[in-house]
C-alpha positions in Angstrom: -28.6 51.0 5.3 -30.9 52.2 8.1 -32.8 48.9 7.8 -29.6 46.9 8.3 -28.7 48.9 11.4 -32.2 48.4 12.8 -31.9 44.6 12.3 -28.5 44.5 14.1 -29.8 46.7 16.9 -32.9 44.5 17.5 -30.9 41.3 17.5 -30.5 40.4 21.2 -28.5 37.2 20.8 -28.8 33.6 19.7 -31.9 31.6 20.5 -31.7 28.3 22.4 -32.5 26.4 19.2 -29.6 28.0 17.3 -27.2 27.2 20.2 -28.4 23.6 20.3 -28.1 23.2 16.6 -24.5 24.6 16.7 -23.6 22.2 19.5 -25.0 19.2 17.6 -23.1 20.1 14.4 -19.9 20.6 16.4 -20.3 17.2 18.1 -20.8 15.4 14.8 -17.7 17.0 13.3 -15.5 16.3 16.4 -16.8 12.7 16.6 -15.7 12.0 13.1 -12.2 13.5 13.8 -11.8 11.4 16.9 -12.6 8.2 14.9 -10.0 9.2 12.4 -7.3 9.7 15.0 -8.1 6.4 16.8 -7.8 4.5 13.5 -4.6 6.3 12.7 -3.1 5.3 16.0 -4.0 1.6 15.5 -2.5 1.6 12.0 0.6 3.3 13.2 1.1 0.6 15.9 0.6 -2.2 13.4 3.1 -0.7 11.0 5.6 -0.2 13.8 5.3 -3.9 14.8 5.7 -5.1 11.2 8.8 -2.9 10.6 10.3 -4.1 13.9 9.7 -7.7 12.9 11.4 -7.1 9.5 14.4 -5.6 11.4 14.6 -8.6 13.6 14.5 -10.9 10.6 17.2 -9.0 8.8 19.4 -9.0 11.9 19.0 -12.8 12.2 19.9 -13.2 8.6 23.0 -11.1 9.0 24.1 -13.1 12.0 23.5 -16.4 10.1 25.6 -15.1 7.2 28.4 -14.3 9.5 28.3 -17.5 11.5 26.1 -20.4 10.3 26.7 -22.3 13.5 24.3 -19.8 15.1 21.3 -21.1 13.2 20.2 -23.5 15.9 20.8 -21.0 18.7 18.8 -18.2 16.9 16.0 -20.4 15.7 12.9 -19.8 17.8 14.9 -17.7 20.3 13.4 -14.6 21.9 14.2 -11.1 20.7 12.7 -8.3 22.8 12.4 -5.0 20.9 10.2 -2.0 21.9 8.8 -4.0 24.9 7.5 -6.8 22.6 8.8 -10.3 22.1 9.6 -11.6 18.6 10.6 -15.2 17.7 12.4 -15.9 14.4 11.7 -19.3 12.7 14.5 -20.2 10.5 14.0 -22.7 7.6 16.7 -23.9 5.2 15.1 -24.5 1.8 16.7 -27.4 0.0 14.6 -27.8 -3.1 13.3 -25.0 -5.2 13.2 -23.9 -8.8 16.7 -22.4 -8.6 18.3 -25.3 -6.9 20.7 -26.1 -9.8 22.0 -22.6 -10.0 22.3 -22.3 -6.2 24.3 -25.6 -6.1 26.7 -24.2 -8.8 27.2 -21.1 -6.7 27.4 -23.0 -3.3 24.4 -21.1 -2.0 21.6 -22.2 0.2 18.3 -20.4 0.5 17.1 -19.4 4.0 13.6 -18.4 4.9 13.1 -16.4 8.2 9.6 -15.8 9.5 9.1 -13.7 12.6 6.1 -14.4 14.9 5.0 -12.8 18.1 4.1 -16.0 19.8 5.4 -19.6 19.3 2.0 -20.9 20.1 0.3 -19.0 17.2 2.5 -19.2 14.2 -0.3 -18.9 11.6 0.3 -15.2 10.9 4.0 -14.2 10.8 4.7 -10.5 11.3 7.5 -10.7 8.7 8.9 -13.1 6.2 12.2 -12.6 4.4 14.4 -14.8 2.2 18.1 -14.8 1.8 21.1 -16.8 0.8 24.0 -18.2 2.8 27.2 -19.9 1.5 27.0 -23.7 1.9 29.6 -25.3 4.0 30.7 -21.9 5.4 29.9 -22.9 9.0 32.4 -21.2 11.3 
């Protein structure tokens, strides 16, 4: 026990090398956390954009179901949500594997893609499919 007290009493503080080593270790740990948070923010922003695009597509589909005469007005029109512009591209699908059943039920398949720019349509933010009643144009 006396030996332990003697070691503690003789210990005057940390050496410069110990302090520098602690700072280096702390810097490495903090740098990895900063990288994690920046990636998290980027992913969160992308997810928000995709969910907003899906919401725009669903709203357009709802409006089309209520009034089919709005298809031309809504196609490629601008929707601004969360300070971003979204453009729905509406396509009426005439022929598909379920065409016979759709004709029996007087349904028509609609594809709605939402893009952020009409110039760059290669990568839609959201794509949804739905059905509208044929000949139900108001």
